[in-house]
HTML snippet that shows the backbone in 3Dmol.js (N, CA, C, O; Angstrom):
<script src="https://3Dmol.org/build/3Dmol-min.js"></script>
<div id="view" style="width:600px;height:400px;position:relative"></div>
<script>
const pdb = `
ATOM      1  N   MET A   1     -24.441  -6.723  10.181  1.00  0.00           N
ATOM      2  CA  MET A   1     -23.073  -6.171  10.269  1.00  0.00           C
ATOM      3  C   MET A   1     -23.139  -4.757  10.741  1.00  0.00           C
ATOM      4  O   MET A   1     -23.959  -3.986  10.243  1.00  0.00           O
ATOM      5  N   SER A   2     -22.310  -4.378  11.683  1.00  0.00           N
ATOM      6  CA  SER A   2     -22.293  -2.989  12.158  1.00  0.00           C
ATOM      7  C   SER A   2     -21.712  -1.950  11.171  1.00  0.00           C
ATOM      8  O   SER A   2     -20.995  -2.321  10.241  1.00  0.00           O
ATOM      9  N   GLU A   3     -21.986  -0.787  11.351  1.00  0.00           N
ATOM     10  CA  GLU A   3     -21.390   0.301  10.504  1.00  0.00           C
ATOM     11  C   GLU A   3     -19.915   0.312  10.543  1.00  0.00           C
ATOM     12  O   GLU A   3     -19.276   0.563   9.522  1.00  0.00           O
ATOM     13  N   THR A   4     -19.318   0.044  11.714  1.00  0.00           N
ATOM     14  CA  THR A   4     -17.842  -0.021  11.858  1.00  0.00           C
ATOM     15  C   THR A   4     -17.291  -1.165  11.144  1.00  0.00           C
ATOM     16  O   THR A   4     -16.196  -1.044  10.596  1.00  0.00           O
ATOM     17  N   GLU A   5     -17.955  -2.299  11.091  1.00  0.00           N
ATOM     18  CA  GLU A   5     -17.452  -3.464  10.281  1.00  0.00           C
ATOM     19  C   GLU A   5     -17.536  -3.184   8.819  1.00  0.00           C
ATOM     20  O   GLU A   5     -16.654  -3.558   8.046  1.00  0.00           O
ATOM     21  N   GLN A   6     -18.606  -2.520   8.435  1.00  0.00           N
ATOM     22  CA  GLN A   6     -18.767  -2.170   7.018  1.00  0.00           C
ATOM     23  C   GLN A   6     -17.611  -1.155   6.510  1.00  0.00           C
ATOM     24  O   GLN A   6     -17.039  -1.277   5.427  1.00  0.00           O
ATOM     25  N   MET A   7     -17.380  -0.234   7.367  1.00  0.00           N
ATOM     26  CA  MET A   7     -16.328   0.734   7.072  1.00  0.00           C
ATOM     27  C   MET A   7     -14.947   0.059   6.959  1.00  0.00           C
ATOM     28  O   MET A   7     -14.152   0.371   6.073  1.00  0.00           O
ATOM     29  N   SER A   8     -14.695  -0.875   7.889  1.00  0.00           N
ATOM     30  CA  SER A   8     -13.410  -1.654   7.868  1.00  0.00           C
ATOM     31  C   SER A   8     -13.338  -2.448   6.624  1.00  0.00           C
ATOM     32  O   SER A   8     -12.273  -2.529   6.013  1.00  0.00           O
ATOM     33  N   MET A   9     -14.389  -3.024   6.225  1.00  0.00           N
ATOM     34  CA  MET A   9     -14.418  -3.858   4.913  1.00  0.00           C
ATOM     35  C   MET A   9     -14.148  -2.972   3.708  1.00  0.00           C
ATOM     36  O   MET A   9     -13.365  -3.348   2.835  1.00  0.00           O
ATOM     37  N   ARG A  10     -14.770  -1.817   3.639  1.00  0.00           N
ATOM     38  CA  ARG A  10     -14.512  -0.861   2.601  1.00  0.00           C
ATOM     39  C   ARG A  10     -13.094  -0.415   2.565  1.00  0.00           C
ATOM     40  O   ARG A  10     -12.526  -0.285   1.480  1.00  0.00           O
ATOM     41  N   MET A  11     -12.474  -0.165   3.724  1.00  0.00           N
ATOM     42  CA  MET A  11     -11.082   0.217   3.840  1.00  0.00           C
ATOM     43  C   MET A  11     -10.171  -0.889   3.385  1.00  0.00           C
ATOM     44  O   MET A  11      -9.185  -0.623   2.698  1.00  0.00           O
ATOM     45  N   ASP A  12     -10.468  -2.147   3.748  1.00  0.00           N
ATOM     46  CA  ASP A  12      -9.716  -3.313   3.391  1.00  0.00           C
ATOM     47  C   ASP A  12      -9.746  -3.429   1.916  1.00  0.00           C
ATOM     48  O   ASP A  12      -8.702  -3.655   1.305  1.00  0.00           O
ATOM     49  N   ASP A  13     -10.930  -3.283   1.277  1.00  0.00           N
ATOM     50  CA  ASP A  13     -11.064  -3.342  -0.221  1.00  0.00           C
ATOM     51  C   ASP A  13     -10.242  -2.271  -0.878  1.00  0.00           C
ATOM     52  O   ASP A  13      -9.539  -2.546  -1.851  1.00  0.00           O
ATOM     53  N   ALA A  14     -10.309  -0.999  -0.355  1.00  0.00           N
ATOM     54  CA  ALA A  14      -9.551   0.064  -0.933  1.00  0.00           C
ATOM     55  C   ALA A  14      -8.031  -0.154  -0.832  1.00  0.00           C
ATOM     56  O   ALA A  14      -7.285   0.237  -1.729  1.00  0.00           O
ATOM     57  N   ALA A  15      -7.586  -0.776   0.257  1.00  0.00           N
ATOM     58  CA  ALA A  15      -6.186  -1.129   0.527  1.00  0.00           C
ATOM     59  C   ALA A  15      -5.740  -2.101  -0.535  1.00  0.00           C
ATOM     60  O   ALA A  15      -4.668  -1.937  -1.116  1.00  0.00           O
ATOM     61  N   ALA A  16      -6.581  -3.156  -0.810  1.00  0.00           N
ATOM     62  CA  ALA A  16      -6.248  -4.113  -1.786  1.00  0.00           C
ATOM     63  C   ALA A  16      -6.194  -3.473  -3.215  1.00  0.00           C
ATOM     64  O   ALA A  16      -5.365  -3.892  -4.022  1.00  0.00           O
ATOM     65  N   GLN A  17      -6.981  -2.561  -3.512  1.00  0.00           N
ATOM     66  CA  GLN A  17      -6.878  -1.892  -4.859  1.00  0.00           C
ATOM     67  C   GLN A  17      -5.612  -0.991  -4.878  1.00  0.00           C
ATOM     68  O   GLN A  17      -4.951  -0.897  -5.912  1.00  0.00           O
ATOM     69  N   ALA A  18      -5.264  -0.317  -3.723  1.00  0.00           N
ATOM     70  CA  ALA A  18      -4.160   0.460  -3.716  1.00  0.00           C
ATOM     71  C   ALA A  18      -2.868  -0.294  -3.796  1.00  0.00           C
ATOM     72  O   ALA A  18      -1.889   0.165  -4.384  1.00  0.00           O
ATOM     73  N   GLU A  19      -2.880  -1.475  -3.186  1.00  0.00           N
ATOM     74  CA  GLU A  19      -1.665  -2.394  -3.264  1.00  0.00           C
ATOM     75  C   GLU A  19      -1.516  -2.908  -4.725  1.00  0.00           C
ATOM     76  O   GLU A  19      -0.401  -2.935  -5.245  1.00  0.00           O
ATOM     77  N   ALA A  20      -2.572  -3.295  -5.359  1.00  0.00           N
ATOM     78  CA  ALA A  20      -2.543  -3.692  -6.773  1.00  0.00           C
ATOM     79  C   ALA A  20      -1.907  -2.642  -7.587  1.00  0.00           C
ATOM     80  O   ALA A  20      -0.979  -2.925  -8.345  1.00  0.00           O
ATOM     81  N   GLU A  21      -2.389  -1.369  -7.460  1.00  0.00           N
ATOM     82  CA  GLU A  21      -1.846  -0.286  -8.236  1.00  0.00           C
ATOM     83  C   GLU A  21      -0.332  -0.086  -7.980  1.00  0.00           C
ATOM     84  O   GLU A  21       0.460   0.076  -8.908  1.00  0.00           O
ATOM     85  N   LEU A  22       0.020  -0.104  -6.722  1.00  0.00           N
ATOM     86  CA  LEU A  22       1.423   0.093  -6.310  1.00  0.00           C
ATOM     87  C   LEU A  22       2.269  -0.962  -6.880  1.00  0.00           C
ATOM     88  O   LEU A  22       3.278  -0.659  -7.517  1.00  0.00           O
ATOM     89  N   ARG A  23       1.898  -2.264  -6.679  1.00  0.00           N
ATOM     90  CA  ARG A  23       2.684  -3.328  -7.241  1.00  0.00           C
ATOM     91  C   ARG A  23       2.855  -3.283  -8.754  1.00  0.00           C
ATOM     92  O   ARG A  23       3.909  -3.638  -9.281  1.00  0.00           O
ATOM     93  N   LYS A  24       1.886  -2.876  -9.395  1.00  0.00           N
ATOM     94  CA  LYS A  24       1.933  -2.689 -10.887  1.00  0.00           C
ATOM     95  C   LYS A  24       3.039  -1.730 -11.283  1.00  0.00           C
ATOM     96  O   LYS A  24       3.738  -1.952 -12.271  1.00  0.00           O
ATOM     97  N   ASN A  25       3.206  -0.609 -10.470  1.00  0.00           N
ATOM     98  CA  ASN A  25       4.017   0.398 -10.900  1.00  0.00           C
ATOM     99  C   ASN A  25       5.266   0.530  -9.972  1.00  0.00           C
ATOM    100  O   ASN A  25       6.067   1.441 -10.181  1.00  0.00           O
ATOM    101  N   PHE A  26       5.433  -0.269  -9.056  1.00  0.00           N
ATOM    102  CA  PHE A  26       6.516  -0.058  -8.039  1.00  0.00           C
ATOM    103  C   PHE A  26       7.858   0.127  -8.524  1.00  0.00           C
ATOM    104  O   PHE A  26       8.575   0.992  -8.020  1.00  0.00           O
ATOM    105  N   LYS A  27       8.290  -0.673  -9.537  1.00  0.00           N
ATOM    106  CA  LYS A  27       9.702  -0.627  -9.969  1.00  0.00           C
ATOM    107  C   LYS A  27       9.967   0.688 -10.874  1.00  0.00           C
ATOM    108  O   LYS A  27      11.107   1.106 -11.079  1.00  0.00           O
ATOM    109  N   THR A  28       8.935   1.232 -11.337  1.00  0.00           N
ATOM    110  CA  THR A  28       9.104   2.403 -12.203  1.00  0.00           C
ATOM    111  C   THR A  28       8.775   3.706 -11.570  1.00  0.00           C
ATOM    112  O   THR A  28       9.098   4.737 -12.161  1.00  0.00           O
ATOM    113  N   TRP A  29       8.156   3.762 -10.414  1.00  0.00           N
ATOM    114  CA  TRP A  29       7.702   4.923  -9.760  1.00  0.00           C
ATOM    115  C   TRP A  29       8.805   5.549  -8.971  1.00  0.00           C
ATOM    116  O   TRP A  29       9.651   4.846  -8.418  1.00  0.00           O
ATOM    117  N   SER A  30       8.818   6.835  -8.906  1.00  0.00           N
ATOM    118  CA  SER A  30       9.741   7.630  -8.056  1.00  0.00           C
ATOM    119  C   SER A  30       9.020   7.900  -6.699  1.00  0.00           C
ATOM    120  O   SER A  30       7.854   7.574  -6.476  1.00  0.00           O
ATOM    121  N   ALA A  31       9.843   8.530  -5.823  1.00  0.00           N
ATOM    122  CA  ALA A  31       9.158   8.828  -4.445  1.00  0.00           C
ATOM    123  C   ALA A  31       8.055   9.877  -4.671  1.00  0.00           C
ATOM    124  O   ALA A  31       7.084   9.909  -3.915  1.00  0.00           O
ATOM    125  N   GLU A  32       8.183  10.706  -5.662  1.00  0.00           N
ATOM    126  CA  GLU A  32       6.995  11.580  -5.989  1.00  0.00           C
ATOM    127  C   GLU A  32       5.761  10.833  -6.366  1.00  0.00           C
ATOM    128  O   GLU A  32       4.664  11.164  -5.916  1.00  0.00           O
ATOM    129  N   ASN A  33       5.912   9.883  -7.140  1.00  0.00           N
ATOM    130  CA  ASN A  33       4.771   9.062  -7.555  1.00  0.00           C
ATOM    131  C   ASN A  33       4.176   8.343  -6.403  1.00  0.00           C
ATOM    132  O   ASN A  33       2.954   8.224  -6.309  1.00  0.00           O
ATOM    133  N   ILE A  34       4.964   7.878  -5.558  1.00  0.00           N
ATOM    134  CA  ILE A  34       4.464   7.109  -4.372  1.00  0.00           C
ATOM    135  C   ILE A  34       3.746   8.016  -3.435  1.00  0.00           C
ATOM    136  O   ILE A  34       2.733   7.631  -2.850  1.00  0.00           O
ATOM    137  N   ALA A  35       4.281   9.305  -3.264  1.00  0.00           N
ATOM    138  CA  ALA A  35       3.611  10.332  -2.472  1.00  0.00           C
ATOM    139  C   ALA A  35       2.244  10.614  -3.039  1.00  0.00           C
ATOM    140  O   ALA A  35       1.263  10.742  -2.306  1.00  0.00           O
ATOM    141  N   ALA A  36       2.187  10.712  -4.404  1.00  0.00           N
ATOM    142  CA  ALA A  36       0.930  11.002  -5.021  1.00  0.00           C
ATOM    143  C   ALA A  36      -0.068   9.860  -4.799  1.00  0.00           C
ATOM    144  O   ALA A  36      -1.236  10.066  -4.469  1.00  0.00           O
ATOM    145  N   TRP A  37       0.487   8.580  -5.009  1.00  0.00           N
ATOM    146  CA  TRP A  37      -0.362   7.379  -4.806  1.00  0.00           C
ATOM    147  C   TRP A  37      -0.986   7.438  -3.343  1.00  0.00           C
ATOM    148  O   TRP A  37      -2.183   7.218  -3.154  1.00  0.00           O
ATOM    149  N   TRP A  38      -0.122   7.742  -2.350  1.00  0.00           N
ATOM    150  CA  TRP A  38      -0.535   7.847  -0.963  1.00  0.00           C
ATOM    151  C   TRP A  38      -1.647   8.870  -0.773  1.00  0.00           C
ATOM    152  O   TRP A  38      -2.638   8.586  -0.101  1.00  0.00           O
ATOM    153  N   SER A  39      -1.495  10.051  -1.355  1.00  0.00           N
ATOM    154  CA  SER A  39      -2.494  11.051  -1.264  1.00  0.00           C
ATOM    155  C   SER A  39      -3.830  10.686  -1.901  1.00  0.00           C
ATOM    156  O   SER A  39      -4.880  11.177  -1.486  1.00  0.00           O
ATOM    157  N   VAL A  40      -3.783   9.805  -2.930  1.00  0.00           N
ATOM    158  CA  VAL A  40      -5.010   9.320  -3.541  1.00  0.00           C
ATOM    159  C   VAL A  40      -5.799   8.339  -2.633  1.00  0.00           C
ATOM    160  O   VAL A  40      -7.026   8.365  -2.544  1.00  0.00           O
ATOM    161  N   TRP A  41      -5.013   7.489  -1.979  1.00  0.00           N
ATOM    162  CA  TRP A  41      -5.553   6.360  -1.228  1.00  0.00           C
ATOM    163  C   TRP A  41      -5.724   6.465   0.223  1.00  0.00           C
ATOM    164  O   TRP A  41      -6.474   5.675   0.797  1.00  0.00           O
ATOM    165  N   TYR A  42      -5.028   7.463   0.925  1.00  0.00           N
ATOM    166  CA  TYR A  42      -5.042   7.432   2.325  1.00  0.00           C
ATOM    167  C   TYR A  42      -6.379   7.625   3.035  1.00  0.00           C
ATOM    168  O   TYR A  42      -6.610   7.079   4.114  1.00  0.00           O
ATOM    169  N   LEU A  43      -7.317   8.466   2.365  1.00  0.00           N
ATOM    170  CA  LEU A  43      -8.618   8.648   2.972  1.00  0.00           C
ATOM    171  C   LEU A  43      -9.530   7.428   2.761  1.00  0.00           C
ATOM    172  O   LEU A  43     -10.445   7.188   3.547  1.00  0.00           O
ATOM    173  N   LYS A  44      -9.271   6.666   1.698  1.00  0.00           N
ATOM    174  CA  LYS A  44     -10.061   5.495   1.426  1.00  0.00           C
ATOM    175  C   LYS A  44      -9.563   4.259   2.209  1.00  0.00           C
ATOM    176  O   LYS A  44     -10.362   3.458   2.694  1.00  0.00           O
ATOM    177  N   ALA A  45      -8.255   4.127   2.316  1.00  0.00           N
ATOM    178  CA  ALA A  45      -7.677   2.874   2.919  1.00  0.00           C
ATOM    179  C   ALA A  45      -7.130   3.121   4.299  1.00  0.00           C
ATOM    180  O   ALA A  45      -7.071   2.193   5.105  1.00  0.00           O
ATOM    181  N   GLY A  46      -6.711   4.390   4.615  1.00  0.00           N
ATOM    182  CA  GLY A  46      -6.126   4.683   5.868  1.00  0.00           C
ATOM    183  C   GLY A  46      -4.550   4.571   5.863  1.00  0.00           C
ATOM    184  O   GLY A  46      -3.941   3.764   5.161  1.00  0.00           O
ATOM    185  N   HIS A  47      -3.996   5.420   6.678  1.00  0.00           N
ATOM    186  CA  HIS A  47      -2.511   5.433   6.731  1.00  0.00           C
ATOM    187  C   HIS A  47      -1.862   4.156   7.222  1.00  0.00           C
ATOM    188  O   HIS A  47      -0.772   3.784   6.786  1.00  0.00           O
ATOM    189  N   LYS A  48      -2.547   3.498   8.131  1.00  0.00           N
ATOM    190  CA  LYS A  48      -1.939   2.276   8.749  1.00  0.00           C
ATOM    191  C   LYS A  48      -1.933   1.172   7.654  1.00  0.00           C
ATOM    192  O   LYS A  48      -0.931   0.473   7.505  1.00  0.00           O
ATOM    193  N   ARG A  49      -3.017   1.012   6.905  1.00  0.00           N
ATOM    194  CA  ARG A  49      -3.033  -0.067   5.870  1.00  0.00           C
ATOM    195  C   ARG A  49      -2.000   0.319   4.805  1.00  0.00           C
ATOM    196  O   ARG A  49      -1.259  -0.577   4.403  1.00  0.00           O
ATOM    197  N   LEU A  50      -1.868   1.579   4.294  1.00  0.00           N
ATOM    198  CA  LEU A  50      -0.943   1.897   3.316  1.00  0.00           C
ATOM    199  C   LEU A  50       0.477   1.679   3.814  1.00  0.00           C
ATOM    200  O   LEU A  50       1.315   1.155   3.080  1.00  0.00           O
ATOM    201  N   GLY A  51       0.759   2.073   5.053  1.00  0.00           N
ATOM    202  CA  GLY A  51       2.090   1.833   5.646  1.00  0.00           C
ATOM    203  C   GLY A  51       2.452   0.357   5.686  1.00  0.00           C
ATOM    204  O   GLY A  51       3.602  -0.005   5.435  1.00  0.00           O
ATOM    205  N   ARG A  52       1.497  -0.490   5.995  1.00  0.00           N
ATOM    206  CA  ARG A  52       1.806  -1.869   5.970  1.00  0.00           C
ATOM    207  C   ARG A  52       2.161  -2.455   4.619  1.00  0.00           C
ATOM    208  O   ARG A  52       2.986  -3.357   4.471  1.00  0.00           O
ATOM    209  N   ILE A  53       1.481  -1.878   3.647  1.00  0.00           N
ATOM    210  CA  ILE A  53       1.700  -2.250   2.254  1.00  0.00           C
ATOM    211  C   ILE A  53       3.168  -1.908   1.879  1.00  0.00           C
ATOM    212  O   ILE A  53       3.874  -2.738   1.306  1.00  0.00           O
ATOM    213  N   LEU A  54       3.609  -0.683   2.210  1.00  0.00           N
ATOM    214  CA  LEU A  54       4.955  -0.333   1.911  1.00  0.00           C
ATOM    215  C   LEU A  54       6.013  -1.114   2.628  1.00  0.00           C
ATOM    216  O   LEU A  54       7.062  -1.430   2.067  1.00  0.00           O
ATOM    217  N   VAL A  55       5.727  -1.432   3.905  1.00  0.00           N
ATOM    218  CA  VAL A  55       6.638  -2.250   4.678  1.00  0.00           C
ATOM    219  C   VAL A  55       6.771  -3.648   4.035  1.00  0.00           C
ATOM    220  O   VAL A  55       7.864  -4.196   3.894  1.00  0.00           O
ATOM    221  N   ARG A  56       5.619  -4.183   3.660  1.00  0.00           N
ATOM    222  CA  ARG A  56       5.577  -5.474   3.116  1.00  0.00           C
ATOM    223  C   ARG A  56       6.389  -5.556   1.782  1.00  0.00           C
ATOM    224  O   ARG A  56       7.152  -6.489   1.532  1.00  0.00           O
ATOM    225  N   LEU A  57       6.166  -4.525   0.967  1.00  0.00           N
ATOM    226  CA  LEU A  57       7.003  -4.417  -0.315  1.00  0.00           C
ATOM    227  C   LEU A  57       8.441  -4.249  -0.079  1.00  0.00           C
ATOM    228  O   LEU A  57       9.265  -4.791  -0.816  1.00  0.00           O
ATOM    229  N   GLY A  58       8.781  -3.501   0.944  1.00  0.00           N
ATOM    230  CA  GLY A  58      10.151  -3.268   1.300  1.00  0.00           C
ATOM    231  C   GLY A  58      10.916  -4.497   1.814  1.00  0.00           C
ATOM    232  O   GLY A  58      12.135  -4.610   1.686  1.00  0.00           O
ATOM    233  N   ARG A  59      10.124  -5.415   2.406  1.00  0.00           N
ATOM    234  CA  ARG A  59      10.709  -6.612   2.942  1.00  0.00           C
ATOM    235  C   ARG A  59      10.815  -7.761   1.928  1.00  0.00           C
ATOM    236  O   ARG A  59      11.536  -8.733   2.156  1.00  0.00           O
ATOM    237  N   GLU A  60      10.128  -7.644   0.865  1.00  0.00           N
ATOM    238  CA  GLU A  60      10.066  -8.673  -0.149  1.00  0.00           C
ATOM    239  C   GLU A  60      11.501  -8.959  -0.774  1.00  0.00           C
ATOM    240  O   GLU A  60      11.846 -10.132  -0.917  1.00  0.00           O
ATOM    241  N   PRO A  61      12.268  -8.019  -1.114  1.00  0.00           N
ATOM    242  CA  PRO A  61      13.605  -8.331  -1.629  1.00  0.00           C
ATOM    243  C   PRO A  61      14.451  -9.164  -0.639  1.00  0.00           C
ATOM    244  O   PRO A  61      15.217 -10.044  -1.032  1.00  0.00           O
ATOM    245  N   ALA A  62      14.275  -8.841   0.686  1.00  0.00           N
ATOM    246  CA  ALA A  62      15.095  -9.565   1.684  1.00  0.00           C
ATOM    247  C   ALA A  62      14.702 -10.988   1.722  1.00  0.00           C
ATOM    248  O   ALA A  62      15.548 -11.830   2.024  1.00  0.00           O
ATOM    249  N   LYS A  63      13.446 -11.338   1.430  1.00  0.00           N
ATOM    250  CA  LYS A  63      13.061 -12.727   1.407  1.00  0.00           C
ATOM    251  C   LYS A  63      13.675 -13.539   0.228  1.00  0.00           C
ATOM    252  O   LYS A  63      13.837 -14.757   0.304  1.00  0.00           O
ATOM    253  N   ALA A  64      13.990 -12.842  -0.807  1.00  0.00           N
ATOM    254  CA  ALA A  64      14.559 -13.405  -1.947  1.00  0.00           C
ATOM    255  C   ALA A  64      16.060 -13.470  -1.953  1.00  0.00           C
ATOM    256  O   ALA A  64      16.687 -13.802  -2.959  1.00  0.00           O
ATOM    257  N   GLY A  65      16.642 -13.137  -0.779  1.00  0.00           N
ATOM    258  CA  GLY A  65      18.080 -13.088  -0.650  1.00  0.00           C
ATOM    259  C   GLY A  65      18.814 -11.853  -1.123  1.00  0.00           C
ATOM    260  O   GLY A  65      20.040 -11.815  -1.229  1.00  0.00           O
ATOM    261  N   LYS A  66      17.962 -10.790  -1.418  1.00  0.00           N
ATOM    262  CA  LYS A  66      18.572  -9.539  -1.997  1.00  0.00           C
ATOM    263  C   LYS A  66      18.476  -8.528  -0.841  1.00  0.00           C
ATOM    264  O   LYS A  66      17.642  -8.661   0.055  1.00  0.00           O
ATOM    265  N   THR A  67      19.301  -7.575  -0.887  1.00  0.00           N
ATOM    266  CA  THR A  67      19.233  -6.500   0.047  1.00  0.00           C
ATOM    267  C   THR A  67      18.538  -5.310  -0.609  1.00  0.00           C
ATOM    268  O   THR A  67      18.713  -5.080  -1.806  1.00  0.00           O
ATOM    269  N   ALA A  68      17.799  -4.597   0.111  1.00  0.00           N
ATOM    270  CA  ALA A  68      17.096  -3.451  -0.365  1.00  0.00           C
ATOM    271  C   ALA A  68      18.133  -2.353  -0.557  1.00  0.00           C
ATOM    272  O   ALA A  68      19.068  -2.193   0.228  1.00  0.00           O
ATOM    273  N   GLN A  69      17.935  -1.633  -1.594  1.00  0.00           N
ATOM    274  CA  GLN A  69      18.909  -0.433  -1.892  1.00  0.00           C
ATOM    275  C   GLN A  69      18.247   0.763  -1.208  1.00  0.00           C
ATOM    276  O   GLN A  69      17.061   1.060  -1.350  1.00  0.00           O
ATOM    277  N   VAL A  70      19.180   1.458  -0.409  1.00  0.00           N
ATOM    278  CA  VAL A  70      18.673   2.638   0.324  1.00  0.00           C
ATOM    279  C   VAL A  70      19.399   3.848  -0.241  1.00  0.00           C
ATOM    280  O   VAL A  70      19.161   4.972   0.199  1.00  0.00           O
TER     281      VAL A  70
END
`;
const viewer = $3Dmol.createViewer("view");
viewer.addModel(pdb, "pdb");
viewer.setStyle({}, {cartoon: {color: "spectrum"}});
viewer.zoomTo();
viewer.render();
</script>
């Protein structure tokens, strides 16, 4: 396995851990909390992976027939 593949796997693992933490706290966290979460995880998981997590969480209420509150 190449070094690039290993790094990608480590970042995928970090993103999974970041998502688990965010899902656990998502309903109670403020924007400040989410910004702090991002700063903890972005070097380990990468901005793109974290962004995808947020988009996925933002779309989940729409799947359940609810509209997201903005």
